[in-house]
Backbone bond lengths (Angstrom), bond angles and torsions (degrees), N, CA, C in turn:
res aa  C-N    CA-C-N  psi(-1)  N-CA   C-N-CA  omega(-1)  CA-C   N-CA-C  phi
1 M - - - 1.438 - - 1.527 107.97 -
2 A 1.306 116.03 134.87 1.462 121.07 178.65 1.520 108.63 -130.28
3 V 1.319 117.19 140.72 1.461 121.80 179.02 1.520 109.70 -132.37
4 T 1.314 115.56 151.02 1.460 121.74 172.24 1.517 107.69 -133.26
5 L 1.305 115.46 159.07 1.457 121.16 -179.12 1.519 108.43 -125.87
6 T 1.336 116.18 127.11 1.463 121.04 178.39 1.522 108.44 -132.15
7 G 1.301 115.76 176.98 1.450 120.76 174.99 1.515 110.90 -69.33
8 G 1.311 116.05 160.65 1.454 120.85 -177.84 1.521 113.16 -70.54
9 N 1.317 117.67 -18.32 1.457 120.38 -177.34 1.526 113.02 -95.83
10 R 1.316 118.79 13.02 1.470 122.87 178.80 1.520 109.33 -96.37
11 H 1.318 116.29 139.62 1.465 121.07 176.56 1.526 108.70 -75.06
12 D 1.316 116.77 145.10 1.464 121.74 -176.95 1.523 112.66 -61.72
13 V 1.315 117.65 -34.97 1.458 120.55 -173.85 1.526 111.75 -66.50
14 T 1.331 118.59 -22.63 1.466 120.21 178.80 1.522 111.64 -68.01
15 Q 1.306 117.36 -19.56 1.462 121.52 -178.65 1.520 113.07 -103.86
16 L 1.314 117.48 6.89 1.466 120.44 -177.85 1.521 112.29 -62.61
17 L 1.311 117.54 -53.96 1.468 120.34 -176.30 1.529 112.66 -70.25
18 P 1.345 120.81 -40.95 1.472 118.45 174.76 1.527 112.83 -61.64
19 L 1.338 117.06 -34.17 1.460 119.52 179.02 1.528 111.06 -71.21
20 V 1.323 116.99 -38.95 1.465 120.51 176.90 1.530 109.80 -64.72
21 D 1.324 117.49 -39.68 1.464 120.53 178.99 1.519 112.13 -69.80
22 A 1.337 117.84 -26.09 1.467 121.12 179.54 1.517 112.49 -83.89
23 F 1.326 117.01 -5.22 1.460 120.59 -178.03 1.520 110.07 -64.71
24 P 1.335 118.23 134.74 1.466 119.41 -178.37 1.523 112.27 -69.36
25 V 1.317 115.53 163.61 1.457 121.85 -179.56 1.526 108.96 -66.02
26 V 1.331 116.21 133.88 1.457 122.14 179.77 1.518 108.33 -99.68
27 R 1.295 116.53 117.12 1.461 121.06 -179.86 1.521 109.50 -93.51
28 G 1.305 115.68 132.30 1.448 121.49 178.22 1.519 110.67 -97.84
29 V 1.297 115.64 -168.43 1.454 120.87 -179.84 1.519 110.08 -69.17
30 R 1.320 117.42 -46.53 1.460 120.78 178.30 1.520 108.96 -147.35
31 G 1.299 114.73 162.62 1.456 119.66 179.21 1.512 112.68 95.78
32 R 1.296 115.11 -173.21 1.454 121.63 -178.62 1.532 110.42 -72.52
33 P 1.337 118.68 138.45 1.467 120.07 179.59 1.527 111.43 -64.23
34 R 1.331 116.20 141.58 1.465 121.39 177.34 1.513 109.41 -78.42
35 L 1.323 116.37 135.65 1.456 120.55 178.20 1.520 111.74 -85.46
36 H 1.326 117.43 -20.70 1.456 122.09 -179.02 1.520 108.91 -138.55
37 P 1.318 117.04 158.71 1.469 118.64 174.56 1.525 110.86 -68.32
38 R 1.321 117.00 162.75 1.460 120.85 -179.75 1.524 111.48 -74.28
39 Y 1.338 116.65 -41.00 1.459 122.34 -175.75 1.525 109.91 -125.38
40 L 1.322 115.65 153.65 1.453 121.57 172.45 1.522 107.43 -129.42
41 F 1.318 116.28 116.63 1.457 122.26 178.95 1.521 108.52 -97.36
42 A 1.334 117.14 131.84 1.455 120.89 -179.18 1.524 109.57 -149.72
43 D 1.333 114.95 161.27 1.458 119.73 179.66 1.526 110.59 -90.23
44 R 1.314 116.21 -170.68 1.465 121.94 -173.25 1.518 114.26 -64.82
45 A 1.313 118.43 -21.04 1.467 120.80 -179.04 1.528 111.60 -64.88
46 Y 1.319 118.10 -21.61 1.464 122.65 -177.20 1.521 112.61 -99.95
47 D 1.325 117.56 12.50 1.468 121.81 -175.21 1.528 110.87 -82.16
48 F 1.324 116.43 80.25 1.458 123.19 174.23 1.520 107.88 -133.17
49 D 1.309 116.73 134.41 1.465 120.78 -176.82 1.523 112.68 -63.25
50 I 1.322 117.72 -32.00 1.464 119.99 -179.46 1.533 110.72 -63.79
51 Y 1.332 116.72 -37.15 1.467 119.38 178.87 1.521 111.50 -76.89
52 R 1.323 116.92 -32.61 1.469 119.31 175.21 1.531 110.39 -62.26
53 R 1.343 116.25 -43.77 1.468 119.83 179.19 1.522 111.38 -66.08
54 A 1.330 117.20 -39.88 1.463 120.65 -179.99 1.526 110.97 -65.92
55 L 1.321 117.56 -36.71 1.461 120.32 177.45 1.524 110.95 -68.68
56 R 1.328 116.68 -41.77 1.465 119.51 178.06 1.520 111.36 -63.92
57 A 1.332 117.25 -35.30 1.465 120.85 177.91 1.528 111.03 -65.32
58 R 1.322 117.31 -26.90 1.470 122.04 177.24 1.530 112.17 -86.68
59 G 1.322 117.33 -1.38 1.465 120.80 179.51 1.513 113.04 85.40
60 I 1.327 117.52 21.13 1.462 122.77 -179.31 1.519 108.26 -109.85
61 V 1.318 116.34 132.30 1.463 121.13 177.77 1.530 107.82 -86.36
62 P 1.342 118.87 115.16 1.468 120.12 179.93 1.523 111.42 -78.63
63 R 1.302 116.39 128.06 1.468 123.43 174.00 1.526 106.19 -114.74
64 I 1.327 115.27 78.49 1.453 122.06 -173.85 1.519 108.56 -114.00
65 A 1.320 116.37 130.28 1.466 120.76 178.65 1.524 109.74 -65.51
66 R 1.308 116.29 142.96 1.465 121.84 -179.53 1.529 110.00 -84.92
67 R 1.340 114.87 142.39 1.464 119.91 174.68 1.523 109.21 -76.67
68 G 1.321 116.06 148.43 1.457 121.09 177.21 1.512 114.17 78.81
69 V 1.317 117.08 6.29 1.467 121.39 179.59 1.527 107.07 -109.85
70 V 1.313 115.37 146.83 1.449 119.69 179.78 1.528 110.07 -60.33
71 H 1.324 116.07 151.17 1.460 119.87 178.18 1.525 109.68 -60.31
72 G 1.281 116.35 161.72 1.448 120.70 -177.33 1.512 111.04 119.15
73 S 1.339 115.67 24.02 1.467 119.22 -179.11 1.520 112.01 -73.79
74 G 1.332 117.24 -13.31 1.454 120.07 -178.76 1.511 113.99 87.91
75 L 1.340 118.12 2.48 1.455 120.39 -179.63 1.521 112.94 -77.98
76 G 1.307 117.58 -12.56 1.460 120.49 -179.92 1.518 112.63 -61.36
77 R 1.316 116.11 -30.19 1.465 119.78 179.74 1.518 111.96 -67.59
78 T 1.325 117.36 -30.15 1.462 120.16 179.20 1.518 112.04 -103.38
79 R 1.320 118.01 -19.47 1.464 121.80 -178.28 1.525 111.54 -66.89
80 W 1.325 118.12 -29.68 1.452 119.83 -177.60 1.522 111.68 -64.20
81 V 1.321 118.53 -23.74 1.465 121.61 177.20 1.522 109.85 -64.00
82 V 1.315 117.07 -41.75 1.462 121.39 178.67 1.529 109.97 -67.42
83 E 1.321 117.25 -45.81 1.463 120.79 -179.33 1.524 111.03 -64.30
84 R 1.331 117.14 -37.62 1.461 120.54 177.22 1.519 110.75 -64.73
85 T 1.338 117.84 -39.47 1.460 121.10 178.75 1.524 110.84 -66.16
86 F 1.332 117.62 -40.08 1.468 120.23 174.43 1.526 110.72 -60.15
87 S 1.310 116.99 -39.24 1.463 120.92 177.90 1.526 110.75 -63.88
88 W 1.320 117.48 -42.13 1.463 120.18 177.32 1.520 111.38 -64.11
89 L 1.339 117.14 -39.06 1.466 120.02 178.35 1.524 111.58 -66.78
90 H 1.330 117.41 -33.65 1.462 119.87 179.50 1.516 112.82 -75.15
91 Q 1.329 118.15 -8.29 1.466 119.90 173.19 1.520 110.78 -71.50
92 F 1.321 117.18 -20.26 1.460 121.36 174.35 1.534 106.72 -87.07
93 K 1.324 115.96 109.96 1.460 120.51 -170.38 1.520 113.17 -63.11
94 R 1.319 117.93 -29.28 1.461 119.93 179.21 1.519 111.65 -69.54
95 L 1.310 118.20 -19.03 1.457 121.19 178.90 1.526 112.25 -94.73
96 R 1.336 116.63 -24.39 1.457 119.78 -178.76 1.525 110.83 -64.21
97 I 1.325 115.99 -46.70 1.462 121.98 173.79 1.516 106.39 -120.15
98 R 1.297 116.40 127.30 1.463 120.13 -175.46 1.525 109.72 -80.09
99 Y 1.333 115.14 107.27 1.459 121.35 178.60 1.527 111.55 -93.25
100 E 1.320 117.08 -24.35 1.460 120.88 -176.95 1.520 110.63 -75.81
101 V 1.313 115.61 135.66 1.455 120.61 176.60 1.525 109.88 -82.59
102 R 1.320 115.90 -38.77 1.461 120.89 -177.95 1.526 110.64 -81.18
103 A 1.324 115.30 133.42 1.462 120.77 -177.69 1.521 111.87 -69.19
104 D 1.339 118.43 -33.17 1.468 119.64 -178.55 1.523 111.70 -66.96
105 L 1.333 117.99 -33.40 1.467 120.13 176.50 1.523 111.14 -69.20
106 H 1.322 116.09 -42.25 1.463 119.27 179.43 1.528 111.14 -66.03
107 L 1.329 116.93 -39.97 1.462 120.64 178.15 1.525 111.15 -64.50
108 S 1.325 117.40 -39.77 1.463 119.34 179.36 1.527 111.09 -66.57
109 L 1.332 117.93 -38.09 1.463 120.00 176.13 1.532 111.15 -66.98
110 L 1.326 116.43 -37.02 1.464 120.40 177.13 1.526 111.30 -64.76
111 Q 1.323 117.08 -42.76 1.464 120.66 178.30 1.526 111.58 -67.52
112 L 1.329 117.18 -36.75 1.465 120.54 176.28 1.521 110.84 -64.46
113 A 1.334 117.02 -42.05 1.459 120.48 177.74 1.524 111.12 -63.23
114 C 1.329 117.61 -40.78 1.470 120.68 177.54 1.527 111.13 -63.82
115 A 1.329 116.51 -39.40 1.467 119.82 178.04 1.526 110.75 -64.99
116 L 1.323 117.00 -40.59 1.465 119.99 178.47 1.523 111.51 -66.16
117 I 1.326 117.24 -39.43 1.464 120.65 178.10 1.528 110.20 -63.74
118 C 1.310 117.12 -44.88 1.478 120.33 178.49 1.519 110.87 -64.13
119 H 1.316 117.71 -40.62 1.473 120.91 178.34 1.525 110.99 -62.18
120 R 1.324 116.39 -43.79 1.470 119.49 179.96 1.523 111.52 -63.71
121 K 1.340 116.73 -42.60 1.454 119.55 -178.62 1.518 112.44 -70.58
122 L 1.330 117.19 -36.88 1.470 119.83 -179.16 1.520 112.18 -75.30
123 S 1.332 117.81 -31.34 1.454 119.42 -178.80 1.521 111.99 -76.60
124 T 1.335 118.80 -23.63 1.469 120.40 179.24 1.517 112.62 -88.61
125 S 1.321 117.86 -18.10 1.475 118.63 -177.96 1.494 113.00 -95.85
C-alpha cells in the first residue's frame, strides 16, 4: 500500500505516476521481484492518453474506464476495494476531519493508519 498527501485543490490524476513509482516491490512466488503491479484499475477521472502511455511504458496494463461511455466497464468489481479502504481510513477520526495544520503530522498519521489496516488484514488471514 502506498499513500501520498497533496493539497485539497490538486486533481488526483497529477499524482498517479508518483504514486505508482512509490509502490513497493511486489515479490512473487519465484523469479525476479516485480517493481510495479501488472494492472492499474481506475475510474473515468484518470482517462487521459498520456497517462495510459506512461503506464504502458512502465509495463503496467491500464484498466481505466473511458469517459463518455455508458457505465458497465466492469470496474465496479474492483472499485469496491478502494471504497472499502477509504471507509477503513475514515474509522480513524483524526483522518476523517483534518485537524492538523502541518502536513507532515497528517501524513504520519495517514501512514500509521495504513500500517494498522495492513496489520489487521494480514493477522486475520
